[in-house]
Backbone and ligand atoms as CSV (ligand in chain L), in Angstrom:
chain,resi,resn,atom,element,x,y,z
A,1,UNK,N,N,7.050,-22.480,1.519
A,1,UNK,CA,C,7.083,-23.931,1.465
A,1,UNK,C,C,8.648,-24.302,2.292
A,2,UNK,N,N,8.750,-25.423,2.829
A,2,UNK,CA,C,9.909,-25.730,3.746
A,2,UNK,C,C,10.412,-26.756,2.817
A,3,UNK,N,N,11.676,-26.640,2.308
A,3,UNK,CA,C,12.255,-27.504,1.688
A,3,UNK,C,C,13.535,-27.969,2.347
A,4,UNK,N,N,13.705,-29.295,2.279
A,4,UNK,CA,C,15.034,-29.857,2.793
A,4,UNK,C,C,15.842,-30.277,2.171
A,5,UNK,N,N,17.117,-30.561,2.407
A,5,UNK,CA,C,18.062,-31.262,1.404
A,5,UNK,C,C,18.728,-32.764,2.431
A,6,UNK,N,N,18.471,-33.689,2.059
A,6,UNK,CA,C,19.092,-34.876,2.529
A,6,UNK,C,C,20.140,-35.245,1.618
A,7,UNK,N,N,21.449,-34.971,1.894
A,7,UNK,CA,C,22.495,-35.055,1.029
A,7,UNK,C,C,23.470,-36.334,1.409
A,8,UNK,N,N,24.110,-37.107,0.569
A,8,UNK,CA,C,24.967,-38.098,1.053
A,8,UNK,C,C,25.456,-38.865,-0.259
A,9,UNK,N,N,26.250,-39.959,-0.138
A,9,UNK,CA,C,26.837,-40.619,-1.015
A,9,UNK,C,C,25.782,-41.733,-1.767
A,10,UNK,N,N,25.210,-42.548,-0.927
A,10,UNK,CA,C,24.219,-43.346,-1.272
A,10,UNK,C,C,24.656,-44.620,-2.361
A,11,UNK,N,N,25.594,-45.173,-1.598
A,11,UNK,CA,C,26.564,-45.974,-2.678
A,11,UNK,C,C,26.270,-47.494,-2.172
A,12,UNK,N,N,25.384,-48.251,-1.807
A,12,UNK,CA,C,24.094,-47.669,-2.407
A,12,UNK,C,C,23.205,-47.234,-1.302
A,13,UNK,N,N,21.910,-46.895,-1.587
A,13,UNK,CA,C,20.893,-46.356,-0.481
A,13,UNK,C,C,20.627,-47.694,0.223
A,14,UNK,N,N,20.484,-47.655,1.376
A,14,UNK,CA,C,20.338,-48.672,2.516
A,14,UNK,C,C,18.643,-48.432,3.160
A,15,UNK,N,N,18.342,-49.347,3.904
A,15,UNK,CA,C,17.140,-49.378,4.646
A,15,UNK,C,C,17.175,-48.099,5.727
A,16,UNK,N,N,18.399,-48.009,6.197
A,16,UNK,CA,C,18.567,-47.046,7.092
A,16,UNK,C,C,18.347,-45.628,6.540
A,17,UNK,N,N,19.094,-45.422,5.144
A,17,UNK,CA,C,19.103,-44.299,4.550
A,17,UNK,C,C,17.217,-44.111,4.262
A,18,UNK,N,N,16.752,-45.259,3.870
A,18,UNK,CA,C,15.220,-44.988,3.341
A,18,UNK,C,C,14.314,-44.656,4.533
A,19,UNK,N,N,14.796,-45.218,5.837
A,19,UNK,CA,C,14.009,-44.866,6.949
A,19,UNK,C,C,14.245,-43.517,7.160
A,20,UNK,N,N,15.234,-42.716,7.151
A,20,UNK,CA,C,15.467,-41.253,7.294
A,20,UNK,C,C,14.627,-40.400,6.222
A,21,UNK,N,N,14.895,-40.984,4.671
A,21,UNK,CA,C,14.359,-40.168,3.963
A,21,UNK,C,C,12.435,-40.239,4.478
A,22,UNK,N,N,12.076,-41.209,4.536
A,22,UNK,CA,C,10.331,-41.438,4.666
A,22,UNK,C,C,10.253,-40.560,5.948
A,23,UNK,N,N,11.021,-40.468,7.280
A,23,UNK,CA,C,10.724,-39.662,8.202
A,23,UNK,C,C,10.937,-37.829,7.946
A,24,UNK,N,N,11.814,-37.942,7.345
A,24,UNK,CA,C,12.346,-36.325,6.907
A,24,UNK,C,C,11.149,-35.777,5.972
A,25,UNK,N,N,10.778,-36.547,5.007
A,25,UNK,CA,C,9.739,-36.085,4.066
A,25,UNK,C,C,8.499,-35.748,4.643
A,26,UNK,N,N,8.200,-36.478,6.062
A,26,UNK,CA,C,7.060,-35.996,6.831
A,26,UNK,C,C,7.351,-34.560,7.607
A,27,UNK,N,N,8.546,-34.058,7.738
A,27,UNK,CA,C,8.778,-32.997,8.203
A,27,UNK,C,C,9.026,-31.670,7.503
A,28,UNK,N,N,9.004,-31.928,6.117
A,28,UNK,CA,C,9.268,-30.858,5.454
A,28,UNK,C,C,8.102,-31.083,3.996
A,29,UNK,N,N,7.727,-29.746,3.514
A,29,UNK,CA,C,6.955,-29.892,2.254
A,29,UNK,C,C,7.518,-30.600,1.194
A,30,UNK,N,N,8.768,-30.359,1.137
A,30,UNK,CA,C,9.321,-31.063,-0.349
A,30,UNK,C,C,10.822,-31.411,0.430
A,31,UNK,N,N,11.421,-32.773,-0.106
A,31,UNK,CA,C,12.630,-33.393,0.285
A,31,UNK,C,C,13.510,-33.627,-1.053
A,32,UNK,N,N,14.749,-32.989,-0.987
A,32,UNK,CA,C,15.603,-33.209,-2.109
A,32,UNK,C,C,16.393,-34.183,-1.500
A,33,UNK,N,N,16.694,-35.307,-1.847
A,33,UNK,CA,C,17.750,-36.413,-1.726
A,33,UNK,C,C,18.746,-36.079,-2.760
A,34,UNK,N,N,19.862,-35.595,-2.351
A,34,UNK,CA,C,20.860,-35.034,-3.225
A,34,UNK,C,C,22.306,-36.164,-3.278
A,35,UNK,N,N,22.558,-36.579,-4.256
A,35,UNK,CA,C,23.829,-37.463,-4.461
A,35,UNK,C,C,24.876,-36.804,-4.551
A,36,UNK,N,N,26.022,-37.040,-3.895
A,36,UNK,CA,C,27.265,-36.182,-4.101
A,36,UNK,C,C,28.059,-37.015,-5.102
A,37,UNK,N,N,28.362,-36.077,-6.188
A,37,UNK,CA,C,29.426,-36.457,-7.087
A,37,UNK,C,C,30.882,-36.271,-6.276
A,38,UNK,N,N,31.348,-37.614,-5.699
A,38,UNK,CA,C,32.480,-37.082,-4.693
A,38,UNK,C,C,33.829,-37.760,-5.566
A,39,UNK,N,N,34.520,-36.412,-6.102
A,39,UNK,CA,C,35.757,-36.762,-6.787
A,39,UNK,C,C,36.812,-37.249,-5.946
A,40,UNK,N,N,36.837,-37.083,-4.542
A,40,UNK,CA,C,37.646,-37.577,-3.557
A,40,UNK,C,C,37.554,-39.066,-3.324
A,41,UNK,N,N,36.484,-39.543,-3.203
A,41,UNK,CA,C,36.304,-40.881,-2.871
A,41,UNK,C,C,36.346,-41.952,-4.043
A,42,UNK,N,N,36.693,-41.361,-5.290
A,42,UNK,CA,C,36.804,-42.193,-6.313
A,42,UNK,C,C,35.267,-42.320,-7.046
A,43,UNK,N,N,35.345,-43.462,-7.848
A,43,UNK,CA,C,34.095,-43.705,-8.522
A,43,UNK,C,C,33.069,-44.442,-7.750
A,44,UNK,N,N,33.358,-45.125,-6.690
A,44,UNK,CA,C,32.619,-45.929,-5.872
A,44,UNK,C,C,32.016,-47.006,-6.733
A,45,UNK,N,N,31.158,-47.929,-6.144
A,45,UNK,CA,C,30.715,-49.121,-6.701
A,45,UNK,C,C,29.653,-48.767,-7.827
A,46,UNK,N,N,28.782,-48.122,-7.570
A,46,UNK,CA,C,27.611,-47.578,-8.471
A,46,UNK,C,C,28.001,-46.210,-9.141
A,47,UNK,N,N,27.577,-46.084,-10.061
A,47,UNK,CA,C,27.847,-44.724,-10.887
A,47,UNK,C,C,26.649,-43.521,-10.097
A,48,UNK,N,N,26.906,-42.392,-10.227
A,48,UNK,CA,C,25.894,-41.492,-9.564
A,48,UNK,C,C,24.602,-41.712,-10.210
A,49,UNK,N,N,24.611,-42.132,-11.480
A,49,UNK,CA,C,23.302,-42.185,-12.248
A,49,UNK,C,C,22.426,-43.529,-11.712
A,50,UNK,N,N,23.374,-44.485,-11.652
A,50,UNK,CA,C,22.866,-45.575,-10.982
A,50,UNK,C,C,22.263,-45.612,-9.503
A,51,UNK,N,N,23.159,-44.648,-8.751
A,51,UNK,CA,C,22.575,-44.572,-7.259
A,51,UNK,C,C,21.197,-43.602,-7.186
A,52,UNK,N,N,21.142,-42.757,-7.938
A,52,UNK,CA,C,19.870,-42.086,-8.450
A,52,UNK,C,C,18.906,-43.064,-8.726
A,53,UNK,N,N,18.985,-43.762,-9.661
A,53,UNK,CA,C,17.873,-44.412,-10.242
A,53,UNK,C,C,17.459,-45.529,-9.222
A,54,UNK,N,N,18.331,-46.108,-8.241
A,54,UNK,CA,C,17.877,-46.855,-7.085
A,54,UNK,C,C,16.962,-45.879,-6.061
A,55,UNK,N,N,17.699,-44.959,-5.747
A,55,UNK,CA,C,16.963,-43.825,-4.734
A,55,UNK,C,C,15.476,-43.544,-5.511
A,56,UNK,N,N,15.300,-43.179,-6.742
A,56,UNK,CA,C,14.167,-43.073,-7.303
A,56,UNK,C,C,13.065,-44.323,-7.353
A,57,UNK,N,N,13.494,-45.503,-7.620
A,57,UNK,CA,C,12.835,-46.679,-7.335
A,57,UNK,C,C,12.230,-46.954,-5.899
A,58,UNK,N,N,13.203,-46.798,-5.041
A,58,UNK,CA,C,12.809,-46.883,-3.710
A,58,UNK,C,C,11.900,-45.840,-2.656
A,59,UNK,N,N,11.954,-44.800,-3.440
A,59,UNK,CA,C,11.205,-43.644,-2.880
A,59,UNK,C,C,9.937,-43.436,-3.740
A,60,UNK,N,N,9.549,-44.163,-4.708
A,60,UNK,CA,C,8.433,-43.764,-5.705
A,60,UNK,C,C,7.013,-43.688,-5.022
A,61,UNK,N,N,7.131,-44.056,-3.723
A,61,UNK,CA,C,5.787,-44.219,-2.901
A,61,UNK,C,C,5.808,-42.777,-2.108
A,62,UNK,N,N,6.681,-42.050,-2.231
A,62,UNK,CA,C,6.709,-40.636,-1.561
A,62,UNK,C,C,6.518,-39.446,-2.603
A,63,UNK,N,N,5.326,-38.560,-2.501
A,63,UNK,CA,C,5.280,-37.788,-3.624
A,63,UNK,C,C,5.731,-36.622,-3.416
A,64,UNK,N,N,6.456,-36.066,-2.234
A,64,UNK,CA,C,6.967,-34.937,-1.976
A,64,UNK,C,C,8.784,-35.049,-1.869
A,65,UNK,N,N,9.035,-36.188,-2.452
A,65,UNK,CA,C,10.639,-36.514,-2.714
A,65,UNK,C,C,11.058,-36.349,-4.109
A,66,UNK,N,N,12.203,-35.676,-4.225
A,66,UNK,CA,C,12.813,-35.628,-5.604
A,66,UNK,C,C,14.380,-36.136,-5.370
A,67,UNK,N,N,14.811,-36.733,-6.269
A,67,UNK,CA,C,16.137,-37.225,-6.394
A,67,UNK,C,C,16.993,-36.497,-7.108
A,68,UNK,N,N,18.172,-35.931,-6.665
A,68,UNK,CA,C,19.164,-35.107,-7.556
A,68,UNK,C,C,20.399,-35.395,-7.185
A,69,UNK,N,N,21.443,-34.691,-7.982
A,69,UNK,CA,C,22.875,-34.969,-7.743
A,69,UNK,C,C,23.611,-33.291,-7.762
A,70,UNK,N,N,24.686,-33.451,-6.807
A,70,UNK,CA,C,25.446,-32.224,-6.942
A,70,UNK,C,C,26.935,-32.397,-6.792
A,71,UNK,N,N,27.572,-31.575,-7.165
A,71,UNK,CA,C,28.978,-31.282,-6.955
A,71,UNK,C,C,29.362,-30.211,-6.417
A,72,UNK,N,N,30.449,-29.984,-5.631
A,72,UNK,CA,C,31.095,-28.827,-5.283
A,72,UNK,C,C,30.397,-28.995,-3.960
A,73,UNK,N,N,30.127,-27.757,-3.311
A,73,UNK,CA,C,30.041,-27.574,-1.764
A,73,UNK,C,C,28.578,-27.659,-1.616
A,74,UNK,N,N,28.097,-28.240,-0.446
A,74,UNK,CA,C,26.757,-28.534,0.004
A,74,UNK,C,C,26.075,-27.045,0.339
A,75,UNK,N,N,26.616,-26.180,0.980
A,75,UNK,CA,C,26.124,-24.970,0.862
A,75,UNK,C,C,25.773,-24.173,-0.136
A,76,UNK,N,N,26.595,-24.255,-1.073
A,76,UNK,CA,C,26.527,-23.683,-2.534
A,76,UNK,C,C,24.972,-24.178,-3.192
A,77,UNK,N,N,24.969,-25.799,-3.062
A,77,UNK,CA,C,23.833,-26.431,-3.671
A,77,UNK,C,C,22.623,-25.933,-2.807
A,78,UNK,N,N,22.615,-25.846,-1.678
A,78,UNK,CA,C,21.460,-25.533,-0.678
A,78,UNK,C,C,20.930,-24.253,-1.231
A,79,UNK,N,N,21.900,-23.160,-1.414
A,79,UNK,CA,C,21.647,-21.696,-1.968
A,79,UNK,C,C,20.762,-21.667,-3.307
A,80,UNK,N,N,21.463,-22.765,-4.124
A,80,UNK,CA,C,20.821,-22.877,-5.633
A,80,UNK,C,C,19.582,-23.278,-5.338
A,81,UNK,N,N,19.104,-24.019,-4.420
A,81,UNK,CA,C,17.927,-24.899,-4.287
A,81,UNK,C,C,16.999,-23.856,-3.495
A,82,UNK,N,N,17.515,-22.638,-3.240
A,82,UNK,CA,C,16.373,-21.671,-2.114
A,82,UNK,C,C,16.279,-22.282,-0.755
A,83,UNK,N,N,17.301,-23.171,-0.066
A,83,UNK,CA,C,16.853,-23.469,1.044
A,83,UNK,C,C,18.061,-23.307,1.984
A,84,UNK,N,N,17.839,-23.544,3.486
A,84,UNK,CA,C,18.952,-23.289,4.235
A,84,UNK,C,C,18.786,-24.756,5.418
A,85,UNK,N,N,18.107,-25.750,4.678
A,85,UNK,CA,C,17.870,-26.630,5.618
A,85,UNK,C,C,18.503,-28.045,5.159
A,86,UNK,N,N,19.316,-28.538,5.991
A,86,UNK,CA,C,19.922,-29.964,5.598
A,86,UNK,C,C,19.697,-30.878,6.766
A,87,UNK,N,N,19.334,-31.820,6.157
A,87,UNK,CA,C,18.774,-33.103,7.096
A,87,UNK,C,C,19.831,-34.379,7.024
A,88,UNK,N,N,20.299,-34.767,8.269
A,88,UNK,CA,C,21.194,-35.974,8.221
A,88,UNK,C,C,20.715,-36.972,9.438
A,89,UNK,N,N,21.434,-38.247,8.906
A,89,UNK,CA,C,20.871,-39.266,9.986
A,89,UNK,C,C,22.024,-39.355,11.106
A,90,UNK,N,N,21.753,-39.760,12.274
A,90,UNK,CA,C,22.785,-39.929,13.228
A,90,UNK,C,C,22.770,-41.411,13.676
A,91,UNK,N,N,23.766,-42.132,13.481
A,91,UNK,CA,C,23.746,-43.560,13.906
A,91,UNK,C,C,24.462,-43.864,15.302
A,92,UNK,N,N,25.254,-43.060,15.749
A,92,UNK,CA,C,26.104,-43.252,16.823
A,92,UNK,C,C,26.893,-41.988,17.186
A,93,UNK,N,N,27.769,-41.934,18.345
A,93,UNK,CA,C,28.283,-41.033,19.030
A,93,UNK,C,C,29.460,-40.712,17.675
A,94,UNK,N,N,30.084,-41.623,17.163
A,94,UNK,CA,C,31.078,-41.562,16.109
A,94,UNK,C,C,30.567,-40.661,14.833
A,95,UNK,N,N,29.430,-41.128,14.558
A,95,UNK,CA,C,28.535,-40.131,13.534
A,95,UNK,C,C,28.604,-38.678,13.971
A,96,UNK,N,N,28.313,-38.415,15.410
A,96,UNK,CA,C,27.890,-37.133,15.786
A,96,UNK,C,C,29.051,-36.416,15.783
A,97,UNK,N,N,30.501,-36.967,15.900
A,97,UNK,CA,C,31.554,-36.048,16.041
A,97,UNK,C,C,31.739,-35.570,14.509
A,98,UNK,N,N,31.786,-36.552,13.576
A,98,UNK,CA,C,32.107,-36.115,12.028
A,98,UNK,C,C,30.891,-35.166,11.555
A,99,UNK,N,N,29.608,-35.492,12.210
A,99,UNK,CA,C,28.501,-34.690,11.458
A,99,UNK,C,C,28.528,-33.207,12.226
A,100,UNK,N,N,29.028,-33.116,13.207
A,100,UNK,CA,C,29.239,-31.763,14.115
A,100,UNK,C,C,30.067,-30.940,13.442
A,101,UNK,N,N,31.389,-31.502,12.892
A,101,UNK,CA,C,32.411,-30.808,11.972
A,101,UNK,C,C,31.763,-30.328,10.786
A,102,UNK,N,N,30.966,-31.223,10.124
A,102,UNK,CA,C,30.616,-30.813,8.807
A,102,UNK,C,C,29.362,-29.894,9.068
A,103,UNK,N,N,28.548,-30.033,10.051
A,103,UNK,CA,C,27.619,-29.066,10.242
A,103,UNK,C,C,28.200,-27.642,10.618
A,104,UNK,N,N,29.154,-27.675,11.377
A,104,UNK,CA,C,29.759,-26.389,12.082
A,104,UNK,C,C,30.525,-25.623,10.854
A,105,UNK,N,N,31.230,-26.329,9.817
A,105,UNK,CA,C,32.138,-25.893,8.985
A,105,UNK,C,C,30.910,-25.261,7.775
A,106,UNK,N,N,29.619,-25.964,7.916
A,106,UNK,CA,C,28.912,-25.540,6.710
A,106,UNK,C,C,28.213,-24.312,7.215
A,107,UNK,N,N,28.039,-24.099,8.449
A,107,UNK,CA,C,27.800,-22.938,9.286
A,107,UNK,C,C,28.586,-21.799,9.063
A,108,UNK,N,N,29.901,-21.949,9.276
A,108,UNK,CA,C,30.915,-21.059,9.100
A,108,UNK,C,C,30.860,-20.324,7.481
A,109,UNK,N,N,30.687,-21.465,6.575
A,109,UNK,CA,C,30.646,-21.053,5.152
A,109,UNK,C,C,29.185,-20.114,4.929
A,110,UNK,N,N,28.235,-20.727,5.622
A,110,UNK,CA,C,27.007,-19.860,5.313
A,110,UNK,C,C,26.139,-20.050,6.441
A,111,UNK,N,N,26.136,-18.591,7.212
A,111,UNK,CA,C,25.474,-18.353,8.508
A,111,UNK,C,C,24.046,-18.939,8.712
A,112,UNK,N,N,23.391,-18.802,7.740
A,112,UNK,CA,C,21.897,-19.176,7.745
A,112,UNK,C,C,21.807,-20.651,7.604
A,113,UNK,N,N,22.549,-21.442,7.330
A,113,UNK,CA,C,22.341,-22.847,7.196
A,113,UNK,C,C,22.012,-23.694,8.580
A,114,UNK,N,N,21.064,-24.259,8.290
A,114,UNK,CA,C,20.718,-25.308,9.585
A,114,UNK,C,C,20.853,-26.700,9.237
A,115,UNK,N,N,21.514,-27.457,10.014
A,115,UNK,CA,C,21.405,-28.949,9.814
A,115,UNK,C,C,20.748,-29.525,11.113
A,116,UNK,N,N,19.613,-30.213,10.437
A,116,UNK,CA,C,18.804,-31.055,11.853
A,116,UNK,C,C,19.145,-32.658,11.548
A,117,UNK,N,N,19.361,-33.239,12.693
A,117,UNK,CA,C,19.693,-34.409,12.667
A,117,UNK,C,C,18.426,-35.257,13.249
A,118,UNK,N,N,18.277,-36.737,12.315
A,118,UNK,CA,C,16.893,-37.472,12.771
A,118,UNK,C,C,18.163,-38.745,13.442
A,119,UNK,N,N,17.596,-39.167,14.260
A,119,UNK,CA,C,18.254,-40.437,15.022
A,119,UNK,C,C,17.770,-41.494,14.220
A,120,UNK,N,N,18.852,-42.422,13.699
A,120,UNK,CA,C,18.711,-43.567,12.981
A,120,UNK,C,C,17.885,-44.725,13.853
A,121,UNK,N,N,16.751,-45.337,13.108
A,121,UNK,CA,C,16.187,-46.355,13.917
A,121,UNK,C,C,17.135,-47.314,14.518
A,122,UNK,N,N,16.761,-48.014,15.414
A,122,UNK,CA,C,17.728,-48.994,16.336
A,122,UNK,C,C,18.184,-50.018,15.590
A,123,UNK,N,N,16.991,-50.599,14.664
A,123,UNK,CA,C,17.273,-51.456,14.012
A,123,UNK,C,C,18.357,-51.514,12.669
A,124,UNK,N,N,18.486,-50.202,12.475
A,124,UNK,CA,C,19.503,-49.806,11.428
A,124,UNK,C,C,20.627,-49.223,11.702
A,125,UNK,N,N,21.102,-49.038,12.838
A,125,UNK,CA,C,22.011,-48.493,13.747
A,125,UNK,C,C,23.357,-49.095,12.995
A,126,UNK,N,N,23.764,-50.239,12.953
A,126,UNK,CA,C,24.827,-50.938,12.211
A,126,UNK,C,C,24.897,-50.718,10.820
A,127,UNK,N,N,24.154,-50.541,10.005
A,127,UNK,CA,C,23.935,-50.527,8.688
A,127,UNK,C,C,24.752,-49.389,8.233
A,128,UNK,N,N,25.747,-49.798,7.277
A,128,UNK,CA,C,26.526,-48.756,6.351
A,128,UNK,C,C,26.630,-49.163,4.909
A,129,UNK,N,N,26.644,-48.066,4.061
A,129,UNK,CA,C,26.864,-48.371,2.611
A,129,UNK,C,C,28.077,-49.427,2.330
A,130,UNK,N,N,29.212,-49.205,3.224
A,130,UNK,CA,C,30.313,-49.666,2.794
A,130,UNK,C,C,30.314,-51.230,3.350
A,131,UNK,N,N,29.572,-51.414,4.398
A,131,UNK,CA,C,29.455,-52.916,4.757
A,131,UNK,C,C,28.499,-53.600,3.867
A,132,UNK,N,N,27.396,-52.912,3.435
A,132,UNK,CA,C,26.665,-53.656,2.393
A,132,UNK,C,C,27.183,-53.679,1.109
A,133,UNK,N,N,28.395,-53.025,0.721
A,133,UNK,CA,C,29.082,-53.298,-0.633
A,133,UNK,C,C,30.113,-54.680,-0.358
A,134,UNK,N,N,30.794,-54.693,0.929
A,134,UNK,CA,C,31.497,-55.887,1.287
A,134,UNK,C,C,30.637,-56.893,1.564
A,135,UNK,N,N,29.558,-57.114,2.345
A,135,UNK,CA,C,29.011,-58.179,2.300
A,135,UNK,C,C,28.173,-58.640,1.143
A,136,UNK,N,N,27.709,-57.930,0.249
A,136,UNK,CA,C,27.168,-58.197,-0.839
A,136,UNK,C,C,28.227,-58.929,-1.827
A,137,UNK,N,N,29.291,-58.505,-1.817
A,137,UNK,CA,C,30.546,-59.027,-2.711
A,137,UNK,C,C,30.530,-60.620,-2.316
A,138,UNK,N,N,30.437,-60.923,-1.072
A,138,UNK,CA,C,30.764,-62.300,-0.827
A,138,UNK,C,C,29.225,-63.100,-0.467
A,139,UNK,N,N,28.390,-62.570,-1.206
A,139,UNK,CA,C,26.967,-62.919,-0.809
A,139,UNK,C,C,26.330,-63.252,0.374
A,140,UNK,N,N,26.837,-62.400,1.228
A,140,UNK,CA,C,26.555,-62.658,2.770
A,140,UNK,C,C,25.671,-61.570,3.274
A,141,UNK,N,N,24.861,-60.735,2.429
A,141,UNK,CA,C,24.254,-59.631,2.655
A,141,UNK,C,C,22.896,-60.102,3.499
A,142,UNK,N,N,22.737,-59.833,4.812
A,142,UNK,CA,C,21.502,-60.557,5.526
A,142,UNK,C,C,20.295,-59.548,4.932
A,143,UNK,N,N,19.076,-60.010,5.161
A,143,UNK,CA,C,17.899,-59.633,4.653
A,143,UNK,C,C,17.643,-58.227,5.637
A,144,UNK,N,N,16.999,-57.266,4.969
A,144,UNK,CA,C,16.265,-56.220,5.540
A,144,UNK,C,C,17.177,-55.193,5.993
A,145,UNK,N,N,18.503,-55.215,5.105
A,145,UNK,CA,C,19.567,-54.238,5.231
A,145,UNK,C,C,19.495,-53.220,4.024
A,146,UNK,N,N,18.934,-53.592,2.963
A,146,UNK,CA,C,18.792,-52.697,1.695
A,146,UNK,C,C,17.358,-52.961,1.274
A,147,UNK,N,N,16.704,-52.351,0.624
A,147,UNK,CA,C,15.457,-52.582,-0.082
A,147,UNK,C,C,15.864,-53.875,-1.123
A,148,UNK,N,N,14.875,-54.734,-1.458
A,148,UNK,CA,C,14.753,-55.698,-2.194
A,148,UNK,C,C,15.465,-55.282,-3.689
A,149,UNK,N,N,15.011,-54.082,-4.182
A,149,UNK,CA,C,15.502,-53.721,-5.322
A,149,UNK,C,C,16.794,-53.409,-5.601
A,150,UNK,N,N,17.383,-52.853,-4.444
A,150,UNK,CA,C,18.618,-52.400,-4.336
A,150,UNK,C,C,19.676,-53.916,-4.269
A,151,UNK,N,N,19.013,-54.881,-3.183
A,151,UNK,CA,C,19.804,-56.164,-3.544
A,151,UNK,C,C,19.786,-56.781,-4.686
A,152,UNK,N,N,18.673,-56.637,-5.551
A,152,UNK,CA,C,18.961,-57.086,-6.976
A,152,UNK,C,C,20.059,-56.630,-7.503
A,153,UNK,N,N,20.136,-55.153,-7.732
A,153,UNK,CA,C,21.067,-54.488,-8.600
A,153,UNK,C,C,22.452,-54.609,-8.020
A,154,UNK,N,N,22.409,-55.046,-6.790
A,154,UNK,CA,C,23.902,-55.498,-5.978
A,154,UNK,C,C,24.352,-56.609,-6.736
A,155,UNK,N,N,23.410,-57.752,-6.906
A,155,UNK,CA,C,23.854,-59.089,-7.463
A,155,UNK,C,C,24.264,-58.718,-8.957
A,156,UNK,N,N,23.400,-57.962,-9.511
A,156,UNK,CA,C,23.730,-57.904,-11.054
A,156,UNK,C,C,25.076,-57.242,-11.148
A,157,UNK,N,N,25.422,-55.992,-10.219
A,157,UNK,CA,C,26.743,-55.405,-10.210
A,157,UNK,C,C,27.859,-56.249,-10.138
A,158,UNK,N,N,27.723,-57.167,-9.277
A,158,UNK,CA,C,28.812,-58.100,-8.895
A,158,UNK,C,C,29.026,-59.235,-9.869
A,159,UNK,N,N,27.831,-59.648,-10.537
A,159,UNK,CA,C,27.841,-60.684,-11.694
A,159,UNK,C,C,28.489,-60.086,-12.794
A,160,UNK,N,N,28.442,-58.737,-13.042
A,160,UNK,CA,C,29.008,-58.137,-14.315
A,160,UNK,C,C,30.571,-58.186,-13.954
A,161,UNK,N,N,30.914,-58.059,-12.830
A,161,UNK,CA,C,32.409,-57.842,-12.441
A,161,UNK,C,C,33.381,-59.039,-12.676
L,1,LIG,O1,O,26.949,-40.131,2.572
L,1,LIG,P1,P,27.892,-39.427,3.224
L,1,LIG,O2,O,29.315,-39.822,2.280
L,1,LIG,O3,O,28.330,-39.486,4.812
L,1,LIG,O4,O,27.675,-37.930,2.842
L,1,LIG,C1,C,28.639,-36.718,3.123
L,1,LIG,C2,C,28.419,-35.358,2.357
L,1,LIG,C3,C,27.723,-35.579,1.074
L,1,LIG,C4,C,27.001,-34.833,3.199
L,1,LIG,C5,C,29.463,-34.520,2.744
L,1,LIG,O5,O,30.596,-35.130,2.058
L,1,LIG,C6,C,28.995,-33.312,1.612
L,1,LIG,O6,O,28.587,-32.447,2.119
L,1,LIG,N1,N,30.254,-33.022,0.910
L,1,LIG,C7,C,30.051,-31.765,-0.254
L,1,LIG,C8,C,31.245,-31.071,-0.146
L,1,LIG,C9,C,30.930,-29.962,0.960
L,1,LIG,O7,O,30.207,-29.162,0.897
L,1,LIG,N2,N,31.859,-30.087,2.389
L,1,LIG,C10,C,31.633,-29.396,3.338
L,1,LIG,C11,C,32.642,-28.510,3.984
L,1,LIG,S1,S,34.015,-29.692,4.666
């Protein structure tokens, strides 16, 4: 069985992420979307549990996708999941530089790890979770950037603050 891991921060999941998840799920038998507990980035806007809940909600139509979280190194997580396949999305040349470093460092850490890249759909090239967080704070998030469910969760989050 071909298992792939799509790791990320997903704070929150965007339509760009969802497009990658849907396309990646067609390329593997089973896809694990893994949210990083990132101690270096602080706590973020949403907790890891909230991010996982949103990911579960927006991927409920995909029966070969599981939502999980991990801490520590991605290669160790991949090993624990008995796979060597990492999937990442690429929006631009800027992403490519950073992703190349990550993929090559992961390969140094674990020789048989493979990272494959899916090009972000053109309509999502400019979408990032950080711009989503900022625009939603000012209630200026355009439609079609995040799934409707995530839009509601963003509104709830800012209303509570
Ligand atoms: O959505 P992001 O923030 O671009 O995802 C980055 C992620 C989670 C893929 C990356 O930070 C990661 O894999 N972190 C785990 C720690 C690790 O394995 N680092 C690799 C060696 S530098």
